[in-house]
C-alpha positions in Angstrom: 21.1 -36.1 11.6 19.3 -38.4 13.9 15.7 -37.1 13.9 14.0 -37.7 10.7 10.5 -37.0 9.3 9.7 -39.9 7.1 6.7 -40.0 4.6 4.4 -43.0 5.2 1.4 -43.1 2.8 1.7 -39.2 2.5 1.6 -38.5 6.1 4.7 -37.7 8.1 5.4 -40.0 11.0 8.5 -38.9 13.2 11.1 -41.5 13.4 14.6 -41.5 15.1 17.7 -43.7 14.7 17.9 -45.6 17.8 19.2 -48.7 19.4 16.8 -51.5 20.1 14.8 -50.5 23.3 11.3 -50.0 24.4 10.8 -46.8 22.3 12.1 -48.6 19.1 9.7 -51.4 19.9 6.7 -49.2 20.4 7.6 -47.1 17.3 7.7 -50.2 15.2 4.4 -51.2 16.4 3.1 -47.6 15.7 4.2 -47.8 12.0 2.7 -51.2 11.6 -0.5 -50.2 13.1 -0.6 -47.0 10.9 0.1 -49.0 7.7 -2.7 -51.4 8.7 -5.1 -48.5 9.4 -5.5 -49.9 12.9 -5.7 -46.5 14.6 -6.7 -47.9 18.1 -3.5 -49.9 18.1 -1.5 -46.9 16.8 -2.9 -44.8 19.7 -1.7 -47.5 22.2 1.7 -47.6 20.5 2.1 -44.0 20.7 1.3 -43.9 24.3 3.7 -46.7 24.9 6.4 -44.7 23.1 6.0 -41.7 25.4 6.2 -44.0 28.4 9.7 -45.1 27.1 10.7 -41.6 26.1 8.8 -39.0 28.1 7.9 -35.8 26.3 10.0 -36.7 23.3 8.6 -34.2 20.6 8.5 -36.6 17.9 6.5 -39.1 20.0 4.1 -36.3 21.0 3.6 -35.4 17.3 2.8 -39.2 16.5 0.5 -39.2 19.5 -1.4 -36.3 18.2 -1.7 -37.8 14.7 -3.0 -41.1 16.2 -5.6 -39.1 18.3 -6.8 -37.3 15.0 -7.0 -40.5 13.1 -9.0 -41.9 16.0 -11.5 -38.9 15.8 -10.4 -37.5 19.2 -9.9 -33.9 18.3 -9.8 -32.6 21.9 -7.1 -35.0 22.9 -5.2 -34.1 19.6 -5.3 -30.5 20.5 -4.3 -31.1 24.2 -1.2 -32.9 22.8 -0.3 -30.2 20.3 -0.6 -27.8 23.2 2.1 -29.7 25.0 4.4 -29.2 22.0 3.4 -25.5 21.9 4.4 -25.1 25.5 7.8 -26.2 24.5 7.7 -23.8 21.5 7.8 -26.6 19.0 6.0 -26.9 15.7 6.3 -29.6 13.2 4.1 -27.8 10.6 0.8 -29.4 11.6 -1.2 -26.5 10.1 0.0 -27.7 6.6 -0.6 -31.4 7.1 -3.8 -32.6 5.6 -4.4 -35.2 8.2 -4.9 -32.4 10.8 -7.3 -30.5 8.7 -10.3 -31.5 10.8 -8.7 -29.6 13.8 -9.4 -26.4 12.0 -13.0 -26.4 13.0 -11.9 -26.8 16.8 -12.8 -24.0 19.1 -9.1 -23.4 20.1 -7.7 -23.7 16.7 -7.5 -20.0 16.0 -5.6 -19.3 19.1 -3.3 -22.3 18.5 -2.5 -20.9 15.0 -1.9 -17.5 16.5 0.7 -19.0 19.0 2.4 -21.0 16.2 2.7 -17.8 14.2 4.4 -16.2 17.4 7.0 -19.0 17.7 7.8 -18.7 14.0 9.1 -15.2 14.5 12.7 -14.4 14.5 14.5 -14.3 17.9 17.9 -13.1 18.9 20.3 -10.3 17.9 23.0 -12.4 16.3 25.2 -10.7 13.7 27.3 -12.2 10.8 30.8 -12.5 12.1 32.2 -14.4 9.0 31.2 -15.8 5.7 32.8 -17.8 3.1 32.2 -18.1 -0.7 32.6 -21.9 -0.8 29.0 -23.3 -1.4 30.3 -26.9 -1.5 31.8 -26.6 2.0 29.5 -28.3 4.5 30.6 -26.9 7.8 30.3 -28.6 11.1 33.1 -27.9 13.6 34.1 -24.3 14.6 36.9 -22.7 16.7 37.6 -19.0 17.1 41.3 -18.1 17.6 42.8 -15.2 19.6 42.3 -12.1 17.4 39.2 -13.5 16.0 40.3 -15.8 13.3 37.9 -18.6 12.3 38.6 -22.3 11.8 35.8 -24.5 10.2 35.8 -28.2 9.7 34.1 -29.6 6.6 31.9 -32.7 6.2 31.8 -33.1 2.5 35.5 -33.0 1.7 37.2 -33.3 5.1 38.8 -29.9 4.8 39.9 -27.3 7.5 39.2 -23.9 6.4 41.0 -21.2 8.0 40.0 -17.3 7.7 42.3 -14.9 9.4 41.9 -11.0 9.4 44.9 -10.6 7.1 45.6 -12.6 4.0 43.6 -15.2 2.0 41.6 -18.1 3.3 43.7 -21.2 3.9 42.3 -24.6 2.9 44.0 -27.7 4.6 43.1 -31.0 2.7 42.6 -34.2 4.6 45.8 -36.0 5.8 44.5 -39.3 7.1 41.3 -38.0 8.5 37.7 -37.7 7.1 34.9 -35.4 7.7 35.7 -32.9 10.5 33.4 -32.4 13.4 33.9 -30.8 16.8 37.2 -29.0 17.5 39.0 -27.5 20.4 42.3 -25.6 20.9 44.7 -27.2 23.2 46.6 -23.9 24.4 49.8 -25.4 22.9 49.6 -23.9 19.4 47.4 -26.9 18.5 43.8 -27.7 17.3 42.3 -31.0 18.1 39.4 -32.2 16.1 37.0 -35.3 15.9 36.8 -36.9 12.5 34.7 -39.7 11.1 34.0 -41.3 7.9 30.6 -40.8 7.3 28.3 -41.5 4.2 28.2 -37.8 3.4 32.0 -37.7 3.0 33.0 -37.5 -0.6 36.6 -38.9 -0.2 35.6 -42.5 -0.4 39.0 -43.5 -1.8 40.1 -44.3 1.8 39.4 -48.0 2.2 40.9 -48.5 5.7 39.1 -50.3 8.3 39.3 -47.1 10.6 36.2 -45.0 10.8 36.8 -42.4 13.3 39.5 -40.7 15.4 41.0 -37.6 17.1 43.5 -35.6 15.2 45.6 -32.6 16.0 46.6 -29.7 13.6 49.9 -27.9 14.5 49.0 -24.2 13.9 52.7 -23.4 13.3 53.3 -25.8 10.6 49.7 -26.3 9.6 50.4 -30.1 9.4 48.6 -32.9 11.4 50.9 -33.6 14.2 48.8 -36.3 16.0 46.6 -39.2 14.7 44.7 -41.1 17.3 42.4 -43.5 15.3 39.6 -45.2 17.3 40.2 -48.8 17.4 37.6 -50.5 15.3 34.9 -52.7 17.1 32.9 -54.0 14.3 30.0 -51.4 14.9 29.3 -48.1 13.0 31.4 -45.5 14.8 31.4 -41.7 14.5 33.2 -39.3 16.8 31.2 -36.1 16.8 32.5 -33.9 19.4 35.3 -33.4 22.0 36.3 -31.5 25.2 39.8 -31.2 26.5 40.5 -31.4 30.2 43.3 -29.8 32.2 45.1 -33.1 32.7 45.8 -33.7 29.0 42.6 -36.0 28.7 40.2 -35.6 25.9 36.6 -36.8 26.2 34.7 -37.6 23.0 31.3 -38.8 22.1 30.5 -41.6 19.5 27.0 -40.7 18.1 26.9 -43.9 16.1 27.7 -46.6 18.7 26.9 -44.7 21.8 29.8 -44.5 24.1 31.8 -41.7 25.7 35.4 -42.2 25.3 38.5 -40.9 27.4 41.6 -40.4 25.4 44.9 -39.8 27.3 47.2 -37.6 25.1 50.5 -38.6 26.9 49.6 -42.3 26.8 48.0 -42.2 23.3 45.2 -44.7 24.4 41.5 -44.6 24.6 39.4 -46.0 27.4 35.7 -46.2 27.9 33.9 -43.8 30.4 30.4 -44.6 29.5 29.7 -47.8 27.6 27.4 -48.6 24.6 23.8 -48.9 25.4 23.5 -46.1 27.8 23.1 -43.1 25.3 21.2 -43.5 22.1 23.2 -40.7 20.2 25.5 -38.6 22.2 26.5 -35.4 20.6 27.8 -32.3 22.4 29.6 -32.5 25.7 31.1 -30.0 28.2 32.9 -30.0 31.6 31.2 -28.3 34.5 33.0 -25.7 36.6 34.6 -28.1 38.8 36.0 -30.3 36.2 34.5 -33.4 38.0 31.6 -33.9 35.7 30.7 -33.9 32.0 27.3 -32.8 30.7 26.4 -34.9 27.8 23.6 -34.1 25.2 22.0 -37.4 24.0 20.2 -36.3 20.8 17.3 -38.6 21.5 17.5 -38.9 25.2 18.3 -35.4 26.6 20.9 -34.0 28.8 22.7 -36.0 31.4 25.6 -35.5 33.9 28.5 -37.9 34.0 30.8 -38.3 36.9 34.4 -38.6 35.5 35.6 -40.5 38.5 33.4 -43.6 37.8 31.2 -42.9 34.8 28.0 -42.7 36.7 25.3 -41.3 34.6 22.4 -39.1 35.8 19.6 -37.9 33.7 18.7 -34.2 34.4 15.2 -33.4 35.6 13.5 -31.2 32.9 10.3 -28.9 33.5 7.3 -29.8 31.3 7.6 -26.5 29.4 11.2 -27.3 28.5 12.7 -29.8 25.9 16.3 -30.8 26.2 15.9 -33.2 23.1 17.6 -32.7 19.6 20.7 -31.0 20.9 23.8 -31.1 18.7 26.4 -28.7 20.1 26.6 -28.2 23.9 28.6 -25.6 25.8 28.9 -23.8 29.1 28.8 -20.0 29.9 29.2 -19.7 33.6 26.7 -21.9 35.4 24.4 -22.1 32.3 24.4 -24.6 29.4 24.3 -23.3 26.0 22.7 -25.7 23.4 22.2 -25.8 19.7 19.0 -27.7 19.0 18.4 -28.8 15.4 16.5 -31.8 16.2 13.3 -29.9 17.0 11.4 -27.3 15.0 12.1 -24.4 14.9 15.9 -24.9 15.2 17.3 -22.7 18.0 20.0 -21.8 20.4 18.9 -22.3 24.1 20.3 -21.4 27.5 19.4 -23.8 30.2 19.5 -22.6 33.8 20.9 -25.4 36.0 19.7 -26.1 39.6 22.4 -25.6 42.3 23.2 -29.1 42.6 23.4 -29.5 38.7 21.1 -32.2 38.5 18.1 -30.4 36.9 17.1 -27.8 34.3 15.2 -25.2 36.1 14.2 -22.9 33.1 15.3 -22.4 29.4 15.7 -19.2 27.5 15.8 -19.2 23.7 18.7 -16.9 22.6 18.2 -17.3 18.8 15.6 -18.9 16.6 14.1 -18.6 13.0 17.1 -16.3 11.9 17.3 -15.9 8.2 20.8 -17.3 8.2 19.7 -20.7 9.8 19.9 -23.7 7.6 20.4 -26.4 10.2 22.8 -24.8 12.7 25.3 -27.4 14.2 28.2 -26.5 16.4 29.4 -23.4 18.1 32.0 -22.2 20.7 31.9 -19.7 23.7 34.6 -17.2 23.7 34.4 -14.9 26.9 30.7 -13.6 26.8 30.1 -14.4 23.1 28.8 -17.3 21.4 29.8 -18.2 17.9 28.0 -20.8 15.8 27.8 -22.4 12.4 24.5 -21.1 11.1 24.0 -23.0 7.8 25.5 -26.6 7.8 23.1 -27.7 4.8 23.0 -31.2 6.6 19.3 -31.2 5.9 20.0 -30.6 2.1 21.7 -34.1 1.5 19.4 -36.3 -0.6 19.1 -40.1 -0.3 22.1 -40.6 -2.4 24.1 -38.1 -0.1 24.2 -35.4 -2.9 23.7 -31.7 -2.5 21.7 -29.5 -4.7 23.2 -26.4 -6.5 22.8 -22.9 -5.2 23.7 -23.4 -1.7 25.2 -20.5 0.3 28.7 -20.7 1.6 29.3 -21.2 5.4 28.1 -18.4 7.7 29.3 -17.9 11.3 27.0 -15.9 13.6 28.1 -14.1 16.7 25.6 -13.9 19.8 26.2 -11.9 22.9 25.7 -13.7 26.2 26.2 -10.6 28.2 23.4 -9.8 30.7 21.5 -12.7 29.9 
């Protein structure tokens, strides 16, 4: 994932993979000041990071930490209150650097509110489960009749569970880890695939690192391989959406662009170039088909005009966070987001303004569910939302190995009716 909590001298400073920009510069200054115990400079760097990336949760955490280290408990509590308003908690109550705040007059009420947002939310039910603990799920598709298709990160497999008969496992056929997937309405399933460090099939030494692939559902063979041309940078296609005109839009979370792929022509073109988004993840077409909503993991949600690639960042209320979104979907006029880059992980419905350029409010549909272990992607089918509950992405160690004893994939079903 893109948002990481890295230990520095025993204290957690929030870091994020990002291209060189003002935020990255401020973050580097903050770490340098922290290591030098120059807490005044650390506080200034924290303020600069928030100017570069307003209301970014990790930056708010670092700001609160810098304020504590400067002996300003009132300011730290105010900053933590801004996180609390967004229903975000990074475990401050268990971090020793913040222990001094336990004597603050508002600490008791703050802790009570933290306990409240740590309670389970949502009426999701288990729709499907698999006894495959080494299968790290990411992409998901639900077929007519309720059959489930999952894409695996670890081994690049496609796992198909129908209501009748045994589960089917399709091994990699020129592809790598499987990410977002969509049916094309023609007995085909398109999916994004990338060769990421967590992929165990390292025997593939080709120059290609990412691409779009189509599984023929009649033959269960890969019928189309559209490998992304290599550009010398890290590349990782993570999600896709199919438009009515046989065009696929796909995000490159590593290099940053949004690509347009013409199925008839078999060619990629760039809709949004590198440098606009830090780490684009989920994307979805609006009702008109003229715009894409794109979730930048470290930059929030933007609207992209398909005609010319113009990008407009959505306005967001102070009590809402649109950071840390992995999967992004649409139910009517609302955006449905899986946010695993903030704590606690959640499924959120964003109500859009009439002009589509602002988030007016947010409703948490699911949070703190017992099945959650870094939820990733999902899909809307009618008035129901299906999601991968336990990707185990957070369980990879520094050598990209997984521990024993993990549960197999769990798919949750969440009703969107009357919401």
